[in-house]
N, C-alpha and C positions, 0 to 999 in steps of 0.2 A: 307369663311370670314380667314383671316389669323391671327395665333398666335400673339397675341401683342408681340412686344419687349421689352415692358419694363410692371412693372405692373400696372395695372389695377383697379377700384374700384371693389369689389365682382359680383356688378349687371352685368358689363360687361362678365362674363364668365359665366352666368348661360344658361343654356337648345339654346346655338350656338354653333355649329361645329366651330372647328378653325381648319386651316390646317396650322399644323406647320413644320418646319425645321429638327424637327428632325426623321422625315419622318412616325409620325401620325398624325390620325386625333382626335383631344380631345372632349370629349362633356360631358359635364356635365347636366342630366336631368334634377336637382332640379329648379324648375319654377318661386318660390317669395319665397323672405325672407323678414320680418316683425321685427326690432328691434328696437322698438323706447318705450316710455312710451304710457301705454295702448293699446300698439300693441292686446292683447287680444281682444277688440274688432274688428277687423279685420278678424275675424274667419270667421263670415257669408260670409262676400265679397271674401274670398281668396278659399271658398269651393263653390262658386258662380263660379268664374273666371276659376275653375277649372270643372266644371261642374258635381259639386257631392251633393248629397242631401240626403243620408242615412248613416251619418258618424257611427263609432263603438267607443267608444273615452276609450282606455284603461290605467286605472293608478291602482295604489296604494293604501291603507291608506294612506299614506301621501300625496304624490300629487293629492289626491282626494282632500282632506282640501286645499292642495296649489292655485290647480285651477280646478281641473276637474270638480266639483262642478259649479264653475262659467263659464266654457264653456258650459256645460249641461242649464245654465240657458240663456246664452246669444243665443245660438242657439235655443230653444224654443221661447225665444223673436222674434226673426227671423226669426220662425214658419219653421225649418229645423229640421225634424225628426230623432232625435240624441238615440243610447243608450250610454248607460254607464257600462263598464263590474270594479268593483274593484278586483284586482287578490287577489284569497287566497292562490294560490301554488305560492311562491315565490322565487320557487332555479331559477328560469329563466334555466328548463331543460325542459326534454321534457313532465315535470306532467306541466308545464308553458303551454308549447302550445297546448297539450291536452284540457284544460281548454280555451283558446282561441277561439279553434275551436269550440267545444261542446256551448259554449255561443254567438257564432255570429249570432246577428239577423237577420234577414230574410231580404234581399234587400238591404245588405251593398255595398254599392259602393267604399268604402275608411276609412283605418282604422288609427287613429289617437293617438297615443303615446303622453300619458302627462305624463312627467317625462323628466329623464335624460338617463343615459349610458344603464344599464339594461332593464328597460322596454322601451327604443329608441330600443334595437337590439331585443329584441324579439318581438315588433311589425313589426320592418323589415323582419323580417324572418319567422314570421306566416302570412306576407301580400301577401310577395312573395308566398309563397306554396301556397296560396291559390285564387295567379292571382288578387290578388288587389292591386290601389295603395294606400299610407300612406303618412303622412304629421306628423309634428311635434310640440307639443308645451311645450316648454322648462321650465320645473320647477328650474332650477339651469343651470351653467355655467362649469361643474366640469371636461367637457374630450373633446374630436374634433371629436366626431364619427356619430355627428348629421347628419352631409353631405353624409357620405359615401358610399358605396355600398356593404360593406360585415356587415356581423352580429356575435359579437362573443358570443356562449352561452354555456353552460356546457354540453353536451354528452357523457354518459360512463365514468361520474368522470372528463374528463377532459375539462380545457376551449379550446374550437375549433369555429375557424373560418370559414363562409361557406359565399359563393357567395352571393347578396340576391338582395336587389336593393337601389337606393336613394330615399329621400322622395322627394316629390313634392312642398311642400313649408316648414317652419319652423317658428315658430313664436318665438320673444324671448321679452317680456314686460320688459321693466328696471323696472319697479315697481316692478316686481316678482324675478329678479333676484337679486335684492339690497336685498330680505328680507331673501335669503339663508345662510344658515350656513357658516361662513369665510372659517372652513375648504375646503367646497365645491369650496368659489370663488379661495383658493388657490390652490387648484386640478388644475380646469382649467388653470389657472398660469404654474403650475409644467407641465401639458401635452404641453403647448407650448413650454415649456425650451426644451423641449424635443427632439425637432427639431432640435436643433442646432449638437446633436449628432447621429441621425437619417438621414440627408443629411449629414453628412459626410460618414458614410456608406453606404449609395447611391454613392457618390464619390469614396470610397474606391473600392466598386464593381465594378465599372466603369472600375478603373484601374488596377484591379486584375484579374478581370475574363471576362473581356469586356461585361457585362450587358449593356442591353440599357439604355441609360441616357435623358432627355427629360430636357436643361439648362432652356429652359422658366419656367417650373413647379417648378423648382427648385428654381430659382431666386424668382419666386412670394412669394414662403415658404421662403426665406430667410430675403425678403422685410418685411413680416408681421410679421416675430419674430424679425425686429429689431424695428419695430414700437410699438408691444408689452413693449419689454425690459425697452424702452423709459421710457412708463405709468405707469408702474408694480409697484412701489413703493406707487403710486396714489389709489390701489385697494383697501388696507387695509381703508381708507373713507367713501368705500362705494358708491360713485361716479356714479350716473346711467349713464352718459355718457361715462367714463372708462369701468362700468362692460359692456355696451353694446358695445364697442370694442374688447373687450374680446372676447365675443361670437361671434362678427364679426368674429376675428381671426380664433377661434375653427370651425365656417361653412365653414370659406374659407380653412383651412386644410383639413377639406372632402370632399371638391370641387376641390380641388388639386388631392386626392386621385379617386375621380370618372372621372378628366380628363385625369388622367394617366394609369385608368384602374385599378389601385391596392392600397395596400397600403403604397408600398415605400415611396412616399412623403413626408411619416410623423406617420412613426413608423421603428423602427431601435432597436437596445439589449437592448435598454432602458425599451422598450416595453416588451420584451422578457421577462427580470427578471421579469416585474409586469406580465403576464401571469403566468409566475413559482411560483411565490406567491401565486396567484390567486390559483391555480391547487392545490398545496399543503396545502393551509389553508382549503380551501374546503376538501380536504380527512380529516384533522382534526376534522372536524368540527366549524369552526373558521369561521368569519368574517374579510378579508380583510379590508385594508386601500384604502378608494377609487384611484379610476385608476388612476386618474391624482396624488395624491397623491403619489403614487408607484411610478409612472412614474418622478417625478420628482426626487424623492429619488435614483433612477436607474441613472437619468443624470450626478448626483454629483458620484455615482461609476466607469460610464463610463470613463468619465474626468479625475476622477483618476487614472483608467487603462492607457488611455491614457498617462499621465505624466510620470506614471512608466516606460511604454514601450520607449517611450522618451531619459529616463534618464540611459539605460541600452543599453550594443553593443547587437547587433543579429548576432548569430552564425547559417548563412543558412545550412550551412554541419550539424550540431547535428540537426537544425531543418529535413533534408532529412534521417538521421538516423531513425527519431523517425515516418516517416511518412512510412518508410520500415517495422518497428517493432509494425504498429496497428495491434491489434487483434479484429476483429468483433464480436467474441464471448465472449471478455471479455467487448465490450462496451456493450451488450444487456444485460450483468449482471450486471452493474453497472447499467443500464439505469430499470431495474427492480427493485433497492436498490431505485434509485433517485425519481421515481417517481409513484412504488407504482404500485397500482389499472389501471394509465394512459399511462402504460410503453406499452404494446402495442397499441397503437395510435401513441410512435414515433418510434416506431420500423418499423414499418411498412412506416411511414414517410420518415428513413432514407431508406428504402427498393428501395422505388422510387427516393430519393434524389439523393443518392448515392453521396453527400457532403464530407460526410468521407472518401471515397476512396482514398487508396494511388496515384493512377495515376493522380486524377485530385490535389488531396494535391500537389503534387512534381511539377505536371506543376503552379500553382500558388505561388507556392516558386521561381520558377524559374521568373515569373512576377514580382514578389516583388523584388528579388534582382535585376533584371534592372532597376526598376524603383524605388527603396528606397529612394533617396533624394527626388524625389519627396512629396512621400508618407509621410515621416518624416515633410517636408513643410506644406502639409495639418492636418496632426496631430497638427501642431504649431498653427493652424487657430483658433482653438477651442479657447473658454474661459475657464478660470481659473475654476478648481475644485471650489476655496475658492469663488473665487468671485459667482457662480451658488450659493450656498449653505447660503452664507450670505443672497444674496437677497432672498431667501426661506425664510431665519427666521426672514428676516425685515417684511415680509407677515405673522407672523405665525405658520409656517410652516415647518412640517417634513423634516428634510436634512440628516440625517442617519438613516441603518435599522434598528438600536436599537428601534426608535422612532415610528416603526411603525410594531411592534414583529418579526422583523428578525433578529435572536441571529446568531451568528459566524457561528455554525455547518448549517445552513441554509443560511447562507449568503456566504460561500464554496461551498456549493453544486448548489446556484446559480448563479456563475461564472464558474462553469463546467460543469454544464449543460443544465442551460436554450437557451443556442444555438439551441438545438436539438429542440425545443418547433415550430420551423418555418425553411422552409429551404432558406434562405436568407442571403448572404454573409454579414457577419457585423465582425467591430473591433474585437467580442470575438472570432469569427471564424478563423481570421487570425492571434490573439494571441496563439488559438490550436494549427494552421497550420506551427507555429514558436515554436511548442513547449516548450510556456512561459505561456501559460494559468494558470495552477497549482501555478506559480513561483508569475505571476502578482499579483493574487487572493489570497496568502498569505500576499504578500506588502500590500497588500491594506486595507487587515483585519486589518496588526498590526500599520498602519496608523489612522485608527477609532479607536483601540481598544487595545494600546499597549501591555497591561497585559495578553490578552487573546492569549491564545495557543489553537487552534481550532483542532482533530485531523484527522489525514489525513484518506480518505478513498481512497480503491484502485482504481488505474488509469489505465483506459483500453490504 
């Protein structure tokens, strides 16, 4: 079957091979999505449709009360043998994985994540390593990772993304979703707003590095974001229909990742900011803001950075001179300071990706200079940072770094170093290529907090 030329409903993309003009055959293995009032009652039917009879319910103390016990009662009432594990190791790291393995019940044929981001990712990775499928019962809609095939967990003090597997089914009971804390509802919207900048990153990478792009997948996500922007102001009323649509949009983001085979359609440098904050706060023993909340703040920052770039002339000769001056040893020293115990993984990633090497940087600068009018035109299609900030505020969500515990010093480090957390070309890497990243970071910080004067850290 051919990939649809215009965006279609979510269900049309499930478990169907789609031959695309981009040269890929897209496939999302997700088989069932139930997003509706009282959708939890469909759990027995979904398990039977999947041919599963011994589910392993995985939750924490909070999600057990929200939906875990109810899932267990529904399954027992349907005479389905189910086991439930309430996690005691909630660092969502190696210890959590060990707990899940140790307490895995005999005969388990499917794992059921009862929760959101961290529980979803840990169950995804655990089930993948054990060779069993999994599904998700969402207790809130704060992020877009439900239907993705990757898992982000803490390993060796670093938030690390692993290939894993897509769930077979997702349940989003709108009666449960509307009861989630408002901060989690706003976080889901923040994650969806981040698609504006991540899709721009994908287009930039295609223009500058020749990275493969699928226009059909990209258009699918752009259509989704536009729909969500239209209904976003009504989310504060906890309208179940609106929350269900937001949940569907978040699931669609994960489906897009599955269709394309990686997170490019849904994650860019706004997500890299979030991952950096999660890494640093974790090292400090502090709890970060919800992922989607961080992504919303990161989106405002990236939009500001784009606006600053467009307001200034670009000196390609100066950028080439900076590329020639690049010192890998100094860069490694900066990573050790910026990432602490997570630095070895960052340094090893660069040794594999070589994204900062001078030869590659010079080639990218040549491509940028040749296509600069097109790149400027692309950046001008982005929404205004003030508009997105106003929308977040209307939803009662944080819109500035200081509101999620990120001070000026950490914010400056974020601008300069979060690009190293993934080997993916983004606006921040482009600013670094142009030797404008530090200047843009300082200008952005001044625009947020005019009286601040963050101390400069030596730059490689």
